[in-house]
SEGU-338336 format. One line per 3 residues: their letters; for each residue x, y, z of N, C-alpha, C, O. Coordinates in nm, 2 decimals. Atoms other than C-alpha are relative to their C-alpha. Example, Ala and Ser with C-alpha at 12.3 -4.5 7.8 and 13.67 -1.06 7.14 Angstrom:
2
AS) 0.09 -0.12 0.00 1.23 -0.45 0.78 0.09 0.12 0.00 0.19 0.12 0.07  -0.09 -0.11 0.00 1.37 -0.11 0.71 -0.08 0.11 0.08 -0.03 0.22 0.09
***
This chain:
94
MSQ) 0.14 0.02 -0.03 4.62 -7.18 1.24 0.02 0.07 0.15 -0.05 0.17 0.18  -0.01 0.01 -0.12 4.76 -7.18 1.60 0.01 0.14 0.08 -0.05 0.19 0.18  -0.01 -0.14 0.00 4.87 -6.84 1.60 -0.11 0.07 0.01 -0.11 0.16 0.10
LLF) 0.13 -0.05 -0.03 4.51 -6.73 1.52 -0.06 0.01 0.08 -0.10 0.11 0.14  0.09 0.05 -0.14 4.36 -6.90 1.78 0.12 0.07 0.08 0.11 0.00 0.18  -0.08 -0.07 -0.12 4.62 -6.71 1.99 -0.05 0.11 0.01 -0.10 0.14 0.11
KIT) 0.03 -0.10 0.02 4.54 -6.40 1.86 -0.17 0.03 0.03 -0.19 0.13 0.09  0.12 0.00 -0.06 4.17 -6.44 1.92 -0.06 -0.02 0.13 -0.17 0.03 0.17  -0.02 -0.01 -0.15 4.22 -6.56 2.27 0.03 0.09 0.06 -0.03 0.14 0.16
LII) -0.02 -0.17 -0.10 4.37 -6.26 2.38 -0.07 0.14 -0.02 -0.07 0.23 0.06  0.11 -0.13 0.02 4.14 -5.98 2.22 -0.08 -0.09 0.09 -0.06 -0.06 0.21  0.12 0.02 -0.09 3.83 -6.22 2.39 0.03 -0.01 0.14 -0.06 -0.01 0.22
SFM) -0.05 0.00 -0.16 4.05 -6.24 2.75 0.03 0.20 -0.02 0.03 0.25 0.09  -0.06 -0.11 -0.07 4.16 -5.86 2.70 -0.20 0.10 0.01 -0.24 0.20 0.06  0.13 -0.08 0.03 3.79 -5.76 2.62 -0.08 -0.05 0.16 -0.17 0.02 0.22
FAA) 0.09 0.07 -0.12 3.67 -6.02 2.93 0.05 0.13 0.14 -0.02 0.20 0.22  -0.04 -0.15 -0.10 3.93 -5.76 3.16 -0.08 0.09 0.02 -0.17 0.09 0.11  0.04 -0.13 0.03 3.85 -5.45 3.05 -0.14 0.02 0.07 -0.17 0.11 0.14
SIV) 0.14 0.01 -0.07 3.49 -5.58 3.14 -0.01 0.06 0.14 -0.07 0.16 0.18  -0.01 0.02 -0.14 3.58 -5.66 3.49 0.02 0.14 0.02 -0.07 0.20 0.07  -0.03 -0.13 -0.09 3.78 -5.33 3.56 -0.11 0.11 -0.03 -0.10 0.22 0.03
REQ) 0.08 -0.11 0.06 3.47 -5.13 3.37 -0.11 -0.01 0.11 -0.18 0.08 0.16  0.14 0.00 -0.12 3.22 -5.27 3.62 0.04 -0.01 0.15 -0.05 -0.02 0.24  -0.04 0.03 -0.14 3.44 -5.30 3.95 0.06 0.14 0.03 0.08 0.15 0.15
IIY) -0.03 -0.11 0.03 3.57 -4.94 3.89 -0.08 0.11 -0.02 -0.12 0.17 0.07  0.05 -0.11 0.09 3.42 -4.71 3.65 -0.12 0.04 0.07 -0.16 0.15 0.12  0.18 -0.02 -0.05 3.03 -4.80 3.74 0.02 0.01 0.13 -0.05 0.11 0.16
RVE) -0.01 -0.06 -0.09 3.11 -4.77 4.09 0.01 0.15 0.05 -0.01 0.19 0.16  -0.06 -0.11 -0.04 3.20 -4.45 4.11 -0.15 0.09 -0.01 -0.24 0.05 -0.09  0.15 -0.07 0.01 2.89 -4.18 4.18 0.02 0.19 -0.09 0.10 0.28 -0.05
GIN) 0.02 -0.05 0.09 2.84 -3.95 3.93 0.06 0.01 -0.13 0.14 0.09 -0.19  -0.14 0.07 0.12 2.97 -4.15 3.63 -0.02 0.06 -0.09 0.01 0.01 -0.19  0.06 -0.10 0.20 2.82 -3.84 3.32 0.13 0.08 0.07 0.20 0.12 -0.02
RYK) -0.12 -0.09 0.02 3.12 -3.64 3.48 0.05 -0.08 0.02 0.08 -0.06 0.14  -0.11 0.11 -0.02 3.34 -3.95 3.48 -0.02 -0.04 -0.18 -0.04 -0.16 -0.20  0.06 0.08 0.11 3.26 -3.99 3.08 0.08 0.02 -0.11 0.08 -0.04 -0.22
MYR) -0.11 0.01 0.10 3.56 -3.85 2.94 0.16 -0.06 0.05 0.26 -0.09 -0.02  -0.12 0.13 -0.03 3.80 -4.06 3.16 -0.09 -0.15 -0.05 -0.03 -0.22 -0.13  0.00 0.09 0.07 3.64 -4.33 3.07 -0.01 -0.02 -0.15 -0.01 -0.13 -0.19
LIY) -0.04 0.01 0.12 3.66 -4.28 2.70 0.17 0.03 -0.03 0.23 0.02 -0.13  -0.18 -0.04 0.00 4.05 -4.18 2.79 0.00 -0.16 0.02 0.03 -0.24 -0.06  -0.03 0.17 -0.07 4.04 -4.53 2.99 0.01 -0.11 -0.13 0.10 -0.19 -0.14
YGC) -0.01 0.13 0.08 3.91 -4.77 2.67 0.07 0.05 -0.15 0.10 -0.01 -0.25  -0.11 -0.01 0.15 4.12 -4.59 2.38 0.12 -0.02 0.06 0.19 -0.11 0.01  -0.14 0.11 0.00 4.44 -4.65 2.59 0.03 -0.14 0.03 0.14 -0.20 0.01
SYG) 0.01 0.13 -0.02 4.33 -4.98 2.69 0.01 -0.07 -0.14 0.08 -0.17 -0.16  -0.01 0.11 0.07 4.24 -5.10 2.36 0.11 0.07 -0.12 0.12 0.02 -0.24  -0.13 -0.04 0.10 4.55 -4.87 2.19 0.11 -0.16 0.05 0.15 -0.24 -0.03
LLG) -0.10 0.12 -0.07 4.79 -5.15 2.44 -0.03 -0.12 -0.07 0.05 -0.19 -0.13  0.03 0.09 0.07 4.57 -5.39 2.30 0.04 -0.01 -0.16 0.05 -0.13 -0.20  -0.01 -0.03 0.10 4.65 -5.28 1.94 0.12 -0.03 0.01 0.14 -0.13 -0.07
SIL) -0.11 -0.03 0.04 5.01 -5.24 1.98 0.08 -0.15 0.04 0.18 -0.20 -0.01  -0.02 0.20 -0.03 5.03 -5.66 2.15 -0.01 -0.06 -0.12 0.05 -0.15 -0.17  0.00 0.15 0.09 4.89 -5.79 1.90 0.09 0.05 -0.13 0.11 -0.05 -0.21
MIY) -0.10 -0.02 0.07 5.15 -5.58 1.65 0.09 -0.12 0.01 0.14 -0.19 -0.08  -0.15 0.11 -0.04 5.41 -5.81 1.81 -0.04 -0.14 -0.03 0.04 -0.22 -0.08  0.04 0.15 0.09 5.22 -6.12 1.73 -0.08 0.03 -0.13 -0.21 0.04 -0.14
TIK) 0.05 0.00 0.11 5.18 -6.10 1.39 -0.01 -0.13 -0.05 0.06 -0.22 0.00  -0.03 0.16 -0.01 5.10 -6.44 1.21 0.03 0.01 -0.17 -0.04 0.08 -0.25  -0.01 -0.03 0.10 5.29 -6.51 0.90 -0.07 -0.13 -0.06 -0.11 -0.23 -0.01
IDS) 0.07 0.09 0.12 5.14 -6.67 0.57 0.05 -0.08 -0.06 0.02 -0.20 -0.08  -0.12 0.05 0.06 5.43 -6.69 0.39 0.07 0.08 -0.02 0.05 0.18 0.04  -0.23 -0.07 -0.02 5.82 -6.55 0.33 -0.05 0.14 0.02 0.00 0.22 0.10
TII) 0.00 -0.17 0.03 5.64 -6.20 0.24 -0.08 0.03 0.06 -0.07 0.14 0.10  0.13 -0.01 -0.04 5.30 -6.23 0.38 -0.04 -0.01 0.14 -0.03 -0.10 0.22  0.03 -0.02 -0.17 5.20 -6.11 0.70 -0.12 -0.01 0.04 -0.19 0.01 -0.06
LDL) 0.13 -0.03 -0.09 4.86 -6.11 0.92 0.02 0.09 0.04 0.14 0.10 0.04  0.00 -0.06 -0.12 4.81 -5.84 1.13 -0.15 0.07 0.02 -0.22 0.15 -0.04  0.13 -0.06 -0.05 4.52 -5.78 1.30 -0.01 0.14 0.06 -0.13 0.13 0.09
RFL) -0.06 -0.12 -0.10 4.59 -5.44 1.49 -0.15 0.09 0.00 -0.21 0.16 0.08  0.14 -0.11 0.00 4.28 -5.29 1.31 -0.10 -0.06 0.08 -0.18 0.03 0.12  0.08 0.09 -0.06 4.07 -5.56 1.49 -0.06 0.12 0.16 -0.17 0.16 0.20
AVT) 0.03 -0.11 -0.11 4.13 -5.30 1.83 -0.08 0.15 0.00 -0.15 0.21 0.08  0.09 -0.14 0.02 4.03 -5.00 1.70 -0.14 -0.04 -0.07 -0.24 0.04 -0.06  0.14 0.02 0.01 3.73 -5.16 1.56 -0.10 -0.03 0.08 -0.21 0.01 0.09
IVC) 0.06 0.01 -0.16 3.63 -5.30 1.88 -0.07 0.11 0.07 -0.18 0.13 0.10  0.03 -0.06 -0.10 3.66 -5.02 2.06 -0.08 0.10 -0.10 -0.16 0.10 -0.01  0.06 -0.05 0.05 3.48 -4.79 1.81 -0.14 -0.03 0.00 -0.23 0.05 0.01
LYA) 0.16 0.06 -0.03 3.17 -5.03 1.81 -0.04 0.05 0.14 -0.12 0.14 0.16  0.04 -0.04 -0.14 3.16 -5.01 2.19 0.02 0.12 0.08 -0.03 0.14 0.19  -0.01 -0.10 -0.10 3.26 -4.70 2.30 0.00 0.16 -0.11 0.01 0.28 -0.07
GMV) -0.03 -0.14 0.07 3.28 -4.43 2.01 0.09 0.05 -0.09 0.21 0.01 -0.06  -0.09 -0.09 0.08 3.46 -4.25 1.80 0.13 0.05 0.07 0.25 0.01 0.05  -0.13 -0.10 -0.08 3.70 -4.04 2.02 0.10 -0.13 0.00 0.20 -0.15 -0.07
PAI) -0.07 0.14 -0.08 3.81 -4.41 2.21 0.08 -0.01 -0.15 0.19 0.03 -0.17  -0.06 -0.01 0.13 3.89 -4.47 1.84 0.12 0.04 -0.07 0.21 -0.03 -0.12  -0.15 -0.10 0.02 4.14 -4.21 1.77 0.08 -0.03 0.05 0.17 -0.08 0.00
IAA) -0.10 0.03 -0.04 4.30 -4.24 2.06 0.03 -0.09 0.02 0.14 -0.08 0.08  -0.07 0.10 0.06 4.38 -4.60 2.00 0.06 0.01 -0.11 0.18 -0.01 -0.10  -0.08 -0.03 0.12 4.49 -4.52 1.68 0.10 0.07 0.02 0.21 0.02 0.00
CII) -0.12 -0.05 0.02 4.69 -4.29 1.73 0.16 -0.05 0.12 0.28 0.00 0.13  -0.11 0.06 -0.07 4.88 -4.52 2.00 0.04 -0.07 -0.06 0.16 -0.10 -0.06  -0.12 0.05 0.08 4.91 -4.73 1.76 0.08 -0.03 -0.09 0.15 -0.13 -0.12
G) -0.07 -0.07 0.11 5.03 -4.53 1.50 0.14 0.00 0.07 0.23 0.05 0.01
***
């Protein structure tokens, strides 16, 4: 149970840090429509990194069963940013 709590904390803190970076750096750039592709690439790469970190910390349920939550990184980025960053994140995780 503590491993699951650790993973949930890792996901929430990563989303918080990504929102701070987004507000401080990306949204202050003038001509934000011009930088839409850079923003999508940023989301894809950062959530791909989150999925890679989540692969390191797997949760052992039994001696043969593990719980891997890397799909949550792809799901979160797909919900918040769209399909292109989700594909980038999935490629990085894969």
